[in-house]
C-alpha positions, 0 to 999 in steps of 0.5 A: 500500500506504500506506493499510493501517495495521497496529496489531499493536503497539498490540494487543500493548501493550494485552495486554502481550504481547511479540514473542517470546511472541506469535511462539512462541504463533502459530508465526511467526518473530520476524523475520516477526512483526516485519515485520508489526508494523512495517507492512512486510509486503506481505500477511498470511495469513488463518491468521496473522491468525486466530492473532493474533486468537485469542491477543490476543483481538481482531478483524481490524479491531483489527489492520488499518485502512484510511485514505483519505489 
């Protein structure tokens, strides 16, 4: 699982959106969004990814990155 990197924190910083604001806008708890943001999530629903991309005005590839280590 170490090869998928979650860049949610980078996108949030670019858009100047805080954890509380984004969690409220996408209907996800701050705790669950924090797990995703720190890269500790084991999975992400497409509906959640879609909501994040809609709110941040980005693409899924801006949030998720594959690194061949």
